[in-house]
VOZA-614495 format. One line per field, with one value per atom (N, C-alpha, C, O): residue number from 0; residue in one letter; atom name; x, y, z. Coordinates in steps of 0.001 Angstrom, whole numbers. Example, Ala and Ser with C-alpha at 12.3 -4.5 7.8 and 13.67 -1.06 7.14 Angstrom:
# residues 2
num (0,0,0,0,1,1,1,1)
residuo (A,A,A,A,S,S,S,S)
atomo (N,CA,C,O,N,CA,C,O)
c1 (13190,12300,13200,14236,12850,13670,12900,13409)
c2 (-5690,-4500,-3300,-3319,-2250,-1060,30,1138)
c3 (7800,7800,7800,8465,7080,7140,7870,8039)
END
This chain:
# residues 142
num (0,0,0,0,1,1,1,1,2,2,2,2,3,3,3,3,4,4,4,4,5,5,5,5,6,6,6,6,7,7,7,7,8,8,8,8,9,9,9,9,10,10,10,10,11,11,11,11,12,12,12,12,13,13,13,13,14,14,14,14,15,15,15,15,16,16,16,16,17,17,17,17,18,18,18,18,19,19,19,19,20,20,20,20,21,21,21,21,22,22,22,22,23,23,23,23,24,24,24,24,25,25,25,25,26,26,26,26,27,27,27,27,28,28,28,28,29,29,29,29,30,30,30,30,31,31,31,31,32,32,32,32,33,33,33,33,34,34,34,34,35,35,35,35,36,36,36,36,37,37,37,37,38,38,38,38,39,39,39,39,40,40,40,40,41,41,41,41,42,42,42,42,43,43,43,43,44,44,44,44,45,45,45,45,46,46,46,46,47,47,47,47,48,48,48,48,49,49,49,49,50,50,50,50,51,51,51,51,52,52,52,52,53,53,53,53,54,54,54,54,55,55,55,55,56,56,56,56,57,57,57,57,58,58,58,58,59,59,59,59,60,60,60,60,61,61,61,61,62,62,62,62,63,63,63,63,64,64,64,64,65,65,65,65,66,66,66,66,67,67,67,67,68,68,68,68,69,69,69,69,70,70,70,70,71,71,71,71,72,72,72,72,73,73,73,73,74,74,74,74,75,75,75,75,76,76,76,76,77,77,77,77,78,78,78,78,79,79,79,79,80,80,80,80,81,81,81,81,82,82,82,82,83,83,83,83,84,84,84,84,85,85,85,85,86,86,86,86,87,87,87,87,88,88,88,88,89,89,89,89,90,90,90,90,91,91,91,91,92,92,92,92,93,93,93,93,94,94,94,94,95,95,95,95,96,96,96,96,97,97,97,97,98,98,98,98,99,99,99,99,100,100,100,100,101,101,101,101,102,102,102,102,103,103,103,103,104,104,104,104,105,105,105,105,106,106,106,106,107,107,107,107,108,108,108,108,109,109,109,109,110,110,110,110,111,111,111,111,112,112,112,112,113,113,113,113,114,114,114,114,115,115,115,115,116,116,116,116,117,117,117,117,118,118,118,118,119,119,119,119,120,120,120,120,121,121,121,121,122,122,122,122,123,123,123,123,124,124,124,124,125,125,125,125,126,126,126,126,127,127,127,127,128,128,128,128,129,129,129,129,130,130,130,130,131,131,131,131,132,132,132,132,133,133,133,133,134,134,134,134,135,135,135,135,136,136,136,136,137,137,137,137,138,138,138,138,139,139,139,139,140,140,140,140,141,141,141,141)
residuo (M,M,M,M,N,N,N,N,K,K,K,K,E,E,E,E,M,M,M,M,E,E,E,E,K,K,K,K,V,V,V,V,Q,Q,Q,Q,K,K,K,K,V,V,V,V,G,G,G,G,N,N,N,N,T,T,T,T,L,L,L,L,V,V,V,V,D,D,D,D,V,V,V,V,F,F,F,F,H,H,H,H,F,F,F,F,L,L,L,L,A,A,A,A,L,L,L,L,F,F,F,F,I,I,I,I,I,I,I,I,G,G,G,G,G,G,G,G,T,T,T,T,V,V,V,V,V,V,V,V,W,W,W,W,S,S,S,S,A,A,A,A,I,I,I,I,Y,Y,Y,Y,E,E,E,E,Y,Y,Y,Y,M,M,M,M,G,G,G,G,M,M,M,M,M,M,M,M,E,E,E,E,K,K,K,K,G,G,G,G,Y,Y,Y,Y,A,A,A,A,A,A,A,A,L,L,L,L,K,K,K,K,D,D,D,D,I,I,I,I,L,L,L,L,L,L,L,L,L,L,L,L,F,F,F,F,I,I,I,I,Y,Y,Y,Y,L,L,L,L,E,E,E,E,L,L,L,L,G,G,G,G,A,A,A,A,M,M,M,M,I,I,I,I,G,G,G,G,I,I,I,I,Y,Y,Y,Y,F,F,F,F,K,K,K,K,T,T,T,T,H,H,H,H,R,R,R,R,L,L,L,L,P,P,P,P,V,V,V,V,Q,Q,Q,Q,F,F,F,F,L,L,L,L,I,I,I,I,F,F,F,F,I,I,I,I,A,A,A,A,I,I,I,I,T,T,T,T,A,A,A,A,L,L,L,L,S,S,S,S,R,R,R,R,H,H,H,H,L,L,L,L,V,V,V,V,I,I,I,I,D,D,D,D,V,V,V,V,Q,Q,Q,Q,K,K,K,K,V,V,V,V,S,S,S,S,D,D,D,D,P,P,P,P,F,F,F,F,H,H,H,H,L,L,L,L,Y,Y,Y,Y,L,L,L,L,L,L,L,L,L,L,L,L,V,V,V,V,I,I,I,I,S,S,S,S,G,G,G,G,A,A,A,A,I,I,I,I,L,L,L,L,I,I,I,I,L,L,L,L,S,S,S,S,I,I,I,I,A,A,A,A,L,L,L,L,L,L,L,L,V,V,V,V,L,L,L,L,T,T,T,T,F,F,F,F,T,T,T,T,A,A,A,A,K,K,K,K,K,K,K,K,Y,Y,Y,Y,G,G,G,G,R,R,R,R,P,P,P,P,E,E,E,E,D,D,D,D,D,D,D,D,I,I,I,I,H,H,H,H,N,N,N,N,V,V,V,V)
atomo (N,CA,C,O,N,CA,C,O,N,CA,C,O,N,CA,C,O,N,CA,C,O,N,CA,C,O,N,CA,C,O,N,CA,C,O,N,CA,C,O,N,CA,C,O,N,CA,C,O,N,CA,C,O,N,CA,C,O,N,CA,C,O,N,CA,C,O,N,CA,C,O,N,CA,C,O,N,CA,C,O,N,CA,C,O,N,CA,C,O,N,CA,C,O,N,CA,C,O,N,CA,C,O,N,CA,C,O,N,CA,C,O,N,CA,C,O,N,CA,C,O,N,CA,C,O,N,CA,C,O,N,CA,C,O,N,CA,C,O,N,CA,C,O,N,CA,C,O,N,CA,C,O,N,CA,C,O,N,CA,C,O,N,CA,C,O,N,CA,C,O,N,CA,C,O,N,CA,C,O,N,CA,C,O,N,CA,C,O,N,CA,C,O,N,CA,C,O,N,CA,C,O,N,CA,C,O,N,CA,C,O,N,CA,C,O,N,CA,C,O,N,CA,C,O,N,CA,C,O,N,CA,C,O,N,CA,C,O,N,CA,C,O,N,CA,C,O,N,CA,C,O,N,CA,C,O,N,CA,C,O,N,CA,C,O,N,CA,C,O,N,CA,C,O,N,CA,C,O,N,CA,C,O,N,CA,C,O,N,CA,C,O,N,CA,C,O,N,CA,C,O,N,CA,C,O,N,CA,C,O,N,CA,C,O,N,CA,C,O,N,CA,C,O,N,CA,C,O,N,CA,C,O,N,CA,C,O,N,CA,C,O,N,CA,C,O,N,CA,C,O,N,CA,C,O,N,CA,C,O,N,CA,C,O,N,CA,C,O,N,CA,C,O,N,CA,C,O,N,CA,C,O,N,CA,C,O,N,CA,C,O,N,CA,C,O,N,CA,C,O,N,CA,C,O,N,CA,C,O,N,CA,C,O,N,CA,C,O,N,CA,C,O,N,CA,C,O,N,CA,C,O,N,CA,C,O,N,CA,C,O,N,CA,C,O,N,CA,C,O,N,CA,C,O,N,CA,C,O,N,CA,C,O,N,CA,C,O,N,CA,C,O,N,CA,C,O,N,CA,C,O,N,CA,C,O,N,CA,C,O,N,CA,C,O,N,CA,C,O,N,CA,C,O,N,CA,C,O,N,CA,C,O,N,CA,C,O,N,CA,C,O,N,CA,C,O,N,CA,C,O,N,CA,C,O,N,CA,C,O,N,CA,C,O,N,CA,C,O,N,CA,C,O,N,CA,C,O,N,CA,C,O,N,CA,C,O,N,CA,C,O,N,CA,C,O,N,CA,C,O,N,CA,C,O,N,CA,C,O,N,CA,C,O,N,CA,C,O,N,CA,C,O,N,CA,C,O,N,CA,C,O,N,CA,C,O,N,CA,C,O,N,CA,C,O,N,CA,C,O,N,CA,C,O,N,CA,C,O)
c1 (15382,17072,17816,18829,16967,17265,16648,17230,15547,14951,15224,14935,15767,16743,18072,18651,18554,19970,19513,19934,18520,17857,17668,18056,17100,17018,18060,18313,18962,20177,21011,21405,21279,21624,21098,21753,20014,18876,19803,20803,19361,19989,21737,22022,22507,23919,24033,24637,23327,23122,22941,23777,21734,21225,22078,22067,22830,23640,25156,25730,25594,27123,26410,26974,25045,24139,24382,24726,24061,23905,25545,26031,26024,27989,28206,28976,27866,28390,27970,28497,26587,25930,26674,27052,26679,27216,28473,28736,29049,30466,30864,31664,29810,30294,29654,30277,28596,27914,29295,29723,30032,30396,31877,32460,32505,33634,33290,34074,32157,31690,31389,31462,31014,31401,32286,32453,33169,34394,35341,36496,34704,35502,35262,36159,33395,33004,33536,33856,33877,34297,35778,35984,36452,38144,38112,38953,36885,37747,36791,36892,35940,35139,36874,37435,37157,37950,39161,39541,39402,40811,40856,41669,39125,38685,38941,39774,38006,37814,39260,39429,40366,41692,42028,42874,41717,41903,41580,42128,39993,39652,40391,41029,40608,41665,42723,43126,43559,44680,44294,45036,42976,43163,43358,43045,44013,44171,44341,44256,44624,44213,45941,46140,46971,48178,47539,46316,48775,48506,48405,47779,49096,49015,47553,47321,46883,45831,44709,43666,44767,44023,44160,43087,45002,45100,44737,43928,45207,44572,42562,41965,42083,40875,40301,39137,41339,41205,40884,39810,42159,41977,40709,40375,40015,39028,37861,37288,37587,36902,36728,35660,37859,38231,37994,37578,37924,37492,36353,35813,35692,33978,33385,32805,33787,33577,33358,32440,34597,35005,33933,33157,33388,32711,31254,30576,30947,29348,29604,28687,30692,30222,29837,28897,31149,30945,29427,28864,28756,27445,26890,26595,26753,25850,26129,25197,26977,27276,28438,29104,28213,29034,30437,31300,30940,32006,32871,32460,34159,35744,36736,37911,36171,37097,38379,38575,39257,40942,41256,42127,40732,41321,41325,42307,39951,39866,41077,41645,41320,42275,43923,44627,44130,44870,45658,46824,43804,43746,44388,45248,43621,44316,45264,45686,45988,47346,48202,49343,47976,48995,48687,49610,47684,47292,47848,48620,47930,48976,50230,50505,50963,52372,52368,53210,51168,51643,51710,52867,51048,50833,52230,52650,53181,54303,55084,55713,55003,56091,55904,56699,54882,54800,55233,55504,55217,55519,57257,57967,57398,59251,59846,60900,59419,60320,60968,61889,60467,61033,62095,63145,62245,63230,64149,64317,64650,65341,67047,67302,67842,68623,70231,71327,69649,70748,70645,69750,71233,70966,69645,69216,69218,68362,67083,66152,66765,65651,65517,64416,66738,66495,66586,66389,66964,66573,64889,64211,64523,63080,62343,61392,62865,61631,61824,61079,62615,63009,62287,62533,62004,61826,59661,58882,59400,57995,57634,56421,58445,58053,58035,56961,58798,59097,57749,57438,57005,56304,55001,54285,54686,53370,53632,52617,54767,54707,54230,53568,54463,54138,52712,52101,52318,51222,50377,49601,50273,49845,50006,49297,51255,51286,49956,49441,49783,48821,47687,46925,47510,45911,45603,44493,46709,46694,46303,45384,46855,46714,45690,45372,44670,43554,42592,41453,42760,41468,41628,40915,42666,43157,42412,41895,42551,42082,40688,40114,40109,38741,38084,37249,38405,37769,37619,36787,38887,38866,38966,39212,38651,38402,37152,36728,36818,35555,36655,37843,35390,35907,35227,34003,35552,35110,33558,32752,33233,31928,30865,29670,31531,30278,29861,28740,30287,29856,29142,28575,29115,28116,27160,26379,26630,25348,24696,23506,25016,24992,24636,24223,24681,24262,22726,21899)
c2 (66267,66835,66749,67349,65746,65396,66548,66548,67511,68049,69818,70769,69799,71267,71106,72092,69958,70137,70430,71437,69405,70461,72205,73169,72181,73948,74563,75497,74224,74499,74862,75998,73620,73215,74282,74870,74344,75719,76460,76607,77396,78604,78798,79606,78070,77765,78023,78924,77039,77274,78679,79519,78768,80066,81489,82298,81470,81849,82185,83272,80883,80898,81525,82273,80942,81404,83248,83865,83604,85166,85537,86059,85150,85878,85384,86212,84455,84082,84738,84739,85469,86344,87719,88149,88396,89102,89318,90150,88530,88750,89098,89864,88064,87844,89620,90345,89954,91191,92049,92505,92372,93246,92905,93972,92011,91862,91826,92207,91373,91800,93168,93493,94048,95568,96343,97381,95629,96193,95786,96202,94868,94187,95292,95839,95953,96780,98089,98688,98986,99655,100361,101294,99306,99210,99044,99413,98365,98622,99707,99953,100380,101691,102982,103778,102708,103533,104192,105279,102687,102404,102953,103614,102286,103437,104363,104856,104966,106420,106999,108104,106203,107075,106605,107320,105680,105886,106871,107537,106890,108051,108873,109227,109564,110801,111257,112417,109717,110164,110120,110653,109401,109482,108449,108395,107297,106174,105235,105478,104027,102739,102211,102232,101791,101282,100185,100081,98762,97636,96747,95690,97334,97118,97847,97569,98494,99385,98428,98479,97412,96670,95331,95033,94699,93452,93883,93224,94859,94935,94936,94498,95182,95049,94150,94020,92961,91572,91043,90498,91284,90771,90875,90054,92593,92406,91416,90584,91490,90550,89279,88690,88882,87217,87483,86381,88151,88026,88390,88228,89034,89273,87364,86610,87167,86139,84967,84150,85124,83848,84533,83614,85701,86032,85380,84763,85804,85352,83713,83035,83034,81368,80678,79934,81306,81221,81463,80427,82561,82944,81722,80762,81806,80208,79362,78746,78326,77221,76885,75921,77970,77834,77430,78179,76566,76332,77585,78306,77588,77801,77525,77324,77495,76827,77494,78684,76392,76772,77241,78109,76846,76907,78865,79484,79546,80546,81519,82364,81373,81574,81649,82651,80482,80090,80959,81279,81270,82336,83545,84184,83844,85488,85752,86896,84836,84868,84557,84843,83755,84387,85232,86045,85660,87748,88209,89007,88089,89079,89231,89939,87807,87969,88315,89175,87750,88592,90259,90603,91112,91845,92521,93411,91977,92136,92257,93280,91304,91059,92065,92223,92616,93406,94954,95822,95029,96092,96479,97477,95274,94947,94857,95482,94253,94515,95723,95838,96491,98071,97862,98355,97343,97841,96738,96312,96267,95104,96102,96691,96047,96355,96096,96639,94901,94538,93240,92829,92242,91214,90509,89356,91652,90999,91295,90675,92300,92417,91232,90992,90594,89955,88380,87456,88084,86883,87189,86305,88537,88275,87858,87077,88429,87938,86374,85737,85837,84814,83636,82498,83608,83698,83651,82770,85631,85126,84520,84402,84076,83414,82090,81504,81523,80442,80101,78912,80994,80601,80500,79503,81488,81202,79894,79308,79349,78191,77263,76442,77109,76434,76206,75233,77587,77860,77246,76388,77411,76621,75050,74255,74768,73174,72446,71329,73644,73328,73422,72455,74168,74198,73055,72534,72683,71548,69965,69226,69729,69084,69408,68219,69974,70033,70254,70416,70320,69919,69057,68736,68374,66858,65448,64414,65784,65229,64998,63915,66371,66776,65946,65157,66032,65440,63551,62862,63310,61879,61041,59837,62091,61115,62070,61764,63170,64289,64873,64685,65812,66584,66313,66231,66201,66041,66463,65553,67516,68255,67634,67669,66961,66204,65237,64810,64795,63749,63755,62740,64945,65518,65578,64762,66120,66164,65338,65617,63885,63015,62216,61079,62440,61410,62316,62037)
c3 (69955,69575,68224,67865,67494,66334,65225,64140,65384,65186,65489,64764,66600,66935,66265,65810,66189,65312,63800,63230,63072,61261,61644,60984,62650,62669,62849,62089,63900,63825,62681,62416,61926,60339,59253,58392,59484,58195,58426,57723,60201,60273,59607,58723,60125,59745,58102,57518,57612,55868,55546,55212,55705,55968,55786,54858,57057,56896,56297,56236,55882,55023,53430,52631,53327,51970,51636,50628,52823,53302,52933,51930,53897,53810,52168,51682,51221,50045,48818,47706,49383,48642,48115,47025,50156,50379,49589,48720,50021,49907,47991,47452,47421,45718,45272,44496,45817,45588,45912,44852,46908,47056,46385,46191,46057,45352,43735,42865,43534,42216,41756,40571,42812,42644,42673,42033,43779,43498,42341,42247,41403,40025,39301,38660,39348,38111,38921,37895,39938,40515,39460,38685,40015,39479,37974,37154,37770,35857,35413,34211,36029,35342,35844,35091,37095,37489,36151,35717,35911,34542,33411,32765,33202,31969,31825,31065,32814,32945,32813,32297,33311,32986,31833,31297,31205,29479,28798,27921,29643,28442,28548,27556,29952,30079,29780,29866,29158,28274,26764,25939,26336,24977,24276,23087,25057,24082,25345,26549,24610,25916,25149,23934,26156,25828,25715,25815,25369,25260,26901,26959,28152,29454,30161,31337,29641,29741,29253,29905,28024,27202,28215,28740,28482,29337,30602,31255,31015,32806,32574,33558,31929,31289,31271,31650,30612,30051,31466,31721,32646,33638,34826,35680,34416,35283,34510,35214,33361,32724,33181,33348,33379,33823,34946,35302,35887,37524,37736,38831,36571,36681,36391,37173,35161,35007,35746,35810,36361,37867,38570,38829,39074,39965,39808,40630,38175,37926,37837,38300,37319,37659,39047,39325,40019,41095,41672,42026,41803,41795,41316,42027,40007,39579,39810,39293,40399,40433,42094,42470,42537,44122,43460,43917,42600,42240,41445,40535,42084,41860,40802,41106,39096,38152,38634,38881,38716,39085,37466,37412,36209,35338,35169,34761,35605,35902,36591,35899,37617,38434,37362,37231,36832,35642,34607,34372,33884,33140,33512,32905,35032,35091,35540,35371,36287,36228,35539,35904,34099,32623,32447,32403,32271,31776,32398,31866,34163,35027,33902,32933,34865,34017,33083,32827,31676,30545,30553,30312,30704,31494,31831,31091,33292,33939,32435,32163,31635,30560,29352,28426,29513,28535,28815,27985,30125,30494,30724,30609,31050,31828,30279,30166,29145,27806,27409,26600,27976,27378,28467,28055,29666,30792,30789,31932,30117,29331,29030,27980,30081,30307,30839,30696,31554,32508,32653,31915,33368,33750,34659,34630,35432,36198,35689,36202,34578,34297,32925,32429,32448,31600,32146,31356,33855,34031,34789,35312,34677,35431,34105,34051,33170,31440,31378,30633,31990,31491,32841,32440,33356,34612,34773,35135,34095,33807,32541,32370,31546,30147,31200,31066,32083,32165,33155,33221,33858,34720,33618,33720,32590,31865,31122,30747,30850,30479,31058,30423,32634,33736,33409,32968,33815,34171,32860,33282,31365,30120,30047,29429,30931,30842,31971,32032,32699,34240,33283,33256,32696,31863,31149,31032,30656,29098,30292,29937,31226,32084,32551,32542,33045,34057,33056,33494,31543,30480,29918,28967,30348,29696,30946,30523,32415,33023,33117,33233,33042,33068,32238,32680,30846,29885,29468,28878,30141,30542,31606,31546,33182,33934,34943,36058,34174,34733,35866,36128,36454,37300,39027,38921,40109,40904,41256,41451,41320,41127,40482,40773,39416,38184,39172,38895,40092,40616,41793,42202,42450,43332,42658,43147,41672,40955,40774,40920,40369,40030,41508,41280,42503,43889,43987,44855)
END
């Protein structure tokens, strides 16, 4: 019975690995495809606005996050925060031009506050990782 369970476990692990690799390739391909599509649109316009460049940075960060997950099987929370900060910054740049009524002013303040909170979270994560280590660091020492 024990050997049968080991075989089932191996098959299950293999299926999970295959799913991870397949999903990563699909997501990675989609990110590359989307980035190329946006870049081609910029080439057609003849210039890249700041919001376009920030969008390319979001694609770059998504690609880096996929690459790190592919190599390490870990998803660093810091990359998600970087992506969120970049996305909010892009939104902020686009909405700055629309500030004419109180709603947009409050929206800008909320977005700026969110960027500040995410930056503080990034600082806390970096500090605690340096001082106390990361949980995944213990896994590799076992």
